[in-house]
C-alpha positions as CSV (number, residue, x, y, z in Angstrom):
1,M,60.4,-14.7,-12.7
2,T,59.3,-11.1,-12.8
3,S,58.2,-9.1,-9.8
4,S,54.6,-9.3,-11.0
5,D,54.9,-13.1,-11.0
6,A,56.1,-13.3,-7.4
7,L,54.1,-15.5,-5.0
8,V,55.7,-13.9,-1.9
9,R,56.0,-10.1,-1.8
10,V,58.8,-8.6,0.2
11,S,58.9,-5.1,1.8
12,T,61.0,-3.6,4.6
13,A,60.4,-0.5,6.7
14,R,61.9,0.6,10.0
15,G,63.6,-2.7,10.7
16,V,60.6,-4.9,9.9
17,T,60.5,-7.1,6.8
18,T,57.1,-8.3,5.7
19,L,56.8,-11.4,3.7
20,T,53.3,-11.4,2.1
21,L,51.9,-14.6,0.7
22,D,50.4,-13.4,-2.6
23,S,48.7,-16.3,-4.3
24,P,45.1,-15.5,-3.7
25,H,43.9,-17.5,-6.8
26,N,44.5,-20.7,-4.8
27,R,44.0,-19.3,-1.3
28,N,47.7,-18.9,-0.7
29,A,48.1,-22.7,-0.9
30,L,51.6,-24.0,0.0
31,S,52.8,-24.9,-3.5
32,T,56.4,-25.7,-4.1
33,P,57.1,-22.3,-5.9
34,L,55.5,-20.4,-3.0
35,M,57.4,-22.3,-0.4
36,T,60.7,-21.8,-2.3
37,E,60.1,-18.1,-2.5
38,L,59.2,-18.0,1.2
39,L,62.4,-19.8,2.1
40,D,64.4,-17.3,0.0
41,G,62.7,-14.4,1.6
42,L,63.4,-15.7,5.1
43,A,67.0,-16.3,4.3
44,A,67.5,-12.8,2.9
45,A,65.8,-11.2,5.9
46,V,68.0,-13.2,8.3
47,A,71.1,-12.1,6.3
48,D,70.2,-8.4,6.4
49,D,71.5,-6.8,9.6
50,T,69.0,-3.9,9.2
51,V,66.1,-6.3,9.5
52,R,65.1,-6.9,13.1
53,V,61.6,-8.5,12.8
54,I,59.9,-10.6,10.2
55,V,56.1,-10.5,9.6
56,L,54.2,-13.2,7.7
57,D,51.3,-11.6,6.0
58,H,48.9,-12.4,3.2
59,T,46.8,-10.9,0.4
60,G,43.2,-12.0,-0.3
61,P,40.7,-13.2,2.3
62,V,42.6,-16.4,3.2
63,F,45.8,-16.6,5.1
64,C,46.8,-20.0,3.9
65,S,44.7,-23.0,2.8
66,G,47.4,-25.6,3.5
67,A,49.0,-27.9,0.9
68,D,48.4,-27.2,-2.8
69,L,46.2,-30.3,-3.4
70,K,46.2,-29.7,-7.2
71,E,49.9,-29.9,-7.2
72,T,49.8,-32.9,-4.9
73,A,47.4,-34.8,-7.1
74,A,49.6,-34.1,-10.2
75,A,52.6,-35.5,-8.3
76,Y,51.1,-38.8,-7.4
77,A,52.6,-40.4,-10.5
78,S,56.1,-39.7,-9.3
79,G,55.5,-41.3,-5.9
80,S,56.4,-38.1,-4.1
81,V,54.3,-35.2,-2.9
82,P,55.4,-31.6,-2.3
83,A,54.2,-31.7,1.4
84,G,57.7,-32.7,2.3
85,K,59.1,-29.3,1.6
86,L,56.8,-27.8,4.2
87,G,59.1,-29.2,6.8
88,D,61.9,-27.0,5.5
89,V,59.7,-24.0,5.7
90,L,58.5,-24.7,9.2
91,A,62.0,-25.4,10.4
92,A,63.3,-22.1,8.9
93,V,60.6,-20.1,10.6
94,W,60.9,-21.9,14.0
95,E,64.7,-21.7,14.0
96,C,64.9,-18.1,12.6
97,P,67.2,-16.1,14.9
98,K,64.9,-13.0,14.5
99,P,61.4,-12.7,15.9
100,V,58.7,-13.8,13.4
101,V,55.2,-12.5,13.7
102,A,52.2,-14.0,11.8
103,R,49.4,-11.5,10.9
104,V,46.3,-13.6,10.2
105,A,43.4,-11.7,8.8
106,G,41.5,-14.7,7.4
107,P,41.1,-18.4,7.4
108,A,43.9,-20.9,7.8
109,R,43.8,-24.6,7.3
110,A,46.1,-27.6,7.7
111,G,49.6,-26.6,6.8
112,G,48.8,-23.0,7.2
113,L,48.3,-23.7,10.9
114,G,51.8,-25.2,11.0
115,L,53.1,-21.9,9.6
116,I,51.2,-19.9,12.2
117,A,52.5,-22.1,15.0
118,A,56.1,-21.8,13.8
119,A,56.0,-18.1,14.3
120,D,57.1,-16.7,17.6
121,L,54.0,-14.5,17.9
122,A,50.7,-14.7,16.0
123,I,47.9,-12.2,16.0
124,C,44.7,-13.0,14.3
125,A,41.3,-11.4,13.6
126,E,38.6,-12.7,15.9
127,A,36.5,-13.8,12.9
128,A,39.4,-15.7,11.3
129,T,38.7,-19.5,11.2
130,F,41.0,-22.4,11.6
131,A,40.7,-26.2,11.1
132,F,43.0,-29.3,11.1
133,T,41.2,-30.8,8.1
134,E,43.7,-33.6,7.3
135,V,41.7,-36.5,8.6
136,R,38.8,-35.5,6.5
137,I,40.8,-36.1,3.3
138,G,42.4,-39.3,4.6
139,V,45.8,-38.0,5.8
140,I,47.2,-36.8,9.1
141,P,48.7,-33.5,10.4
142,A,52.1,-35.1,10.7
143,V,54.8,-32.5,9.6
144,I,53.0,-29.6,11.2
145,S,52.8,-31.4,14.5
146,A,56.4,-30.4,15.1
147,T,55.4,-26.8,15.5
148,V,51.7,-27.1,16.4
149,L,51.8,-29.5,19.4
150,P,54.3,-27.5,21.5
151,R,51.7,-24.7,21.2
152,L,48.4,-26.4,21.8
153,Q,46.8,-27.6,25.0
154,P,46.8,-31.4,24.9
155,R,43.0,-31.9,25.2
156,A,42.4,-29.2,22.6
157,A,44.9,-30.8,20.3
158,A,43.1,-34.2,20.5
159,E,39.7,-32.6,19.9
160,L,40.8,-30.5,16.9
161,Y,43.1,-33.1,15.3
162,L,40.5,-35.9,15.5
163,T,37.3,-34.0,14.6
164,G,38.7,-31.6,12.0
165,D,36.1,-29.1,13.2
166,T,36.4,-25.4,12.5
167,F,37.1,-22.9,15.3
168,D,37.4,-19.1,15.5
169,G,40.2,-16.7,16.5
170,R,39.1,-16.5,20.1
171,R,39.3,-20.3,20.5
172,A,42.7,-20.2,18.7
173,A,44.0,-17.8,21.4
174,E,42.4,-19.8,24.2
175,V,44.2,-23.1,23.2
176,G,47.5,-21.4,22.4
177,L,47.6,-21.6,18.6
178,V,47.8,-17.8,18.4
179,T,49.1,-15.1,20.8
180,A,46.0,-12.9,20.6
181,A,42.8,-12.5,18.7
182,V,41.5,-8.9,18.1
183,P,38.7,-7.3,16.1
184,A,39.5,-7.2,12.4
185,A,39.6,-3.3,12.5
186,E,42.3,-3.5,15.1
187,L,44.6,-6.1,13.6
188,D,47.0,-3.9,11.8
189,Q,47.4,-1.7,14.9
190,A,48.0,-4.7,17.1
191,V,50.7,-6.1,14.8
192,A,52.3,-2.7,14.6
193,R,52.5,-2.4,18.4
194,C,54.0,-5.9,18.6
195,C,56.7,-5.0,16.1
196,A,57.4,-1.7,17.8
197,S,58.1,-3.6,21.0
198,L,60.3,-6.2,19.3
199,V,62.6,-3.8,17.6
200,R,63.5,-2.3,21.0
201,G,65.2,-5.6,21.8
202,A,68.9,-6.0,21.1
203,P,69.4,-8.3,18.0
204,T,71.8,-10.8,19.7
205,A,69.8,-10.8,22.9
206,L,66.6,-11.6,21.0
207,A,68.3,-14.5,19.3
208,G,69.5,-15.7,22.6
209,A,66.1,-15.3,24.2
210,K,64.7,-17.4,21.4
211,E,67.2,-20.1,22.2
212,L,66.1,-20.2,25.8
213,L,62.5,-20.7,24.6
214,R,63.6,-23.7,22.6
215,R,65.6,-25.4,25.4
216,P,64.5,-28.9,26.5
217,A,63.5,-29.4,30.1
218,A,66.5,-29.6,32.5
219,T,67.3,-33.0,34.1
220,D,70.0,-31.5,36.4
221,L,68.7,-28.2,37.9
222,R,72.0,-27.1,39.4
223,A,74.0,-27.8,36.2
224,E,71.3,-25.9,34.3
225,I,71.5,-22.9,36.6
226,A,75.3,-22.8,36.4
227,E,75.2,-22.9,32.6
228,L,72.5,-20.2,32.4
229,A,74.3,-18.0,34.9
230,A,77.5,-18.2,32.7
231,R,75.4,-17.3,29.7
232,S,73.8,-14.4,31.5
233,T,77.2,-13.1,32.5
234,G,78.4,-13.3,28.9
235,Y,75.5,-11.1,27.7
236,F,76.0,-8.5,30.4
237,L,79.7,-8.3,29.4
238,S,78.9,-8.1,25.7
239,E,79.0,-5.0,23.6
240,E,75.2,-5.0,23.4
241,G,74.8,-5.6,27.1
242,R,77.1,-2.7,28.0
243,E,75.3,-0.4,25.6
244,G,71.9,-1.5,27.0
245,V,72.9,-0.8,30.6
246,A,74.4,2.6,29.6
247,A,71.3,3.6,27.6
248,F,69.1,2.6,30.6
249,R,71.2,4.7,33.0
250,E,71.3,7.6,30.6
251,K,67.5,7.4,29.9
252,R,68.0,7.2,26.1
253,P,67.1,4.7,23.4
254,A,69.8,2.0,22.9
255,A,71.9,2.2,19.7
256,W,70.1,-0.7,18.1
257,V,66.6,0.9,18.3
258,P,65.6,2.0,14.7
259,V,65.1,5.7,14.2
260,D,62.3,7.2,12.1
């Protein structure tokens, strides 16, 4: 595949790798080729120590229309559909040790919402629209529930899953699907501010903080506190922890903060 044929564009600047869905002819639908390229891009960004933050972006007016229904229809004869690969993509984003930010300038539907929910932070344009349209075509939002339901308020989840109704960016922020909704003209600035904050965090500490966010609820509080206290001590005694404390005391940027 030549670079002109790529369905996911990759660019890196100042510690931030942007993976741009670039299949506007089908509204950035989650085809097998696009998902394969997205997985490859994520893996490469994780392996690159200079990359600190990953942004999921898109070309064209639509962020992601969900499953590629043309590809799905063609696959019926084999008894298998490509929606199964979406689980690999969602897991890769959710489990990524580096912060992932979704930049959503336009509509997202079905599987595209699972991708947004898998990201650690998501910033959308207020005018962007969203919908869980699965029930209207006779299927259910099964795979994406792994990332979506931990984000959504339960009552909102029931309403939006069952009705398939469209909602805007402000509602998406209210129910927890996205972190923030901003006017379209301010979207790039908001994403840039977010990334500028994230790159100030120490790489190992960011990965550790993400692990904390994924921990199941404790059943034994004292055991949980003891384990977390030991973990905290380990971070303070680590090379990053020592450098961070020294930088704070010396009123200078820590060594891991990217320079212009």
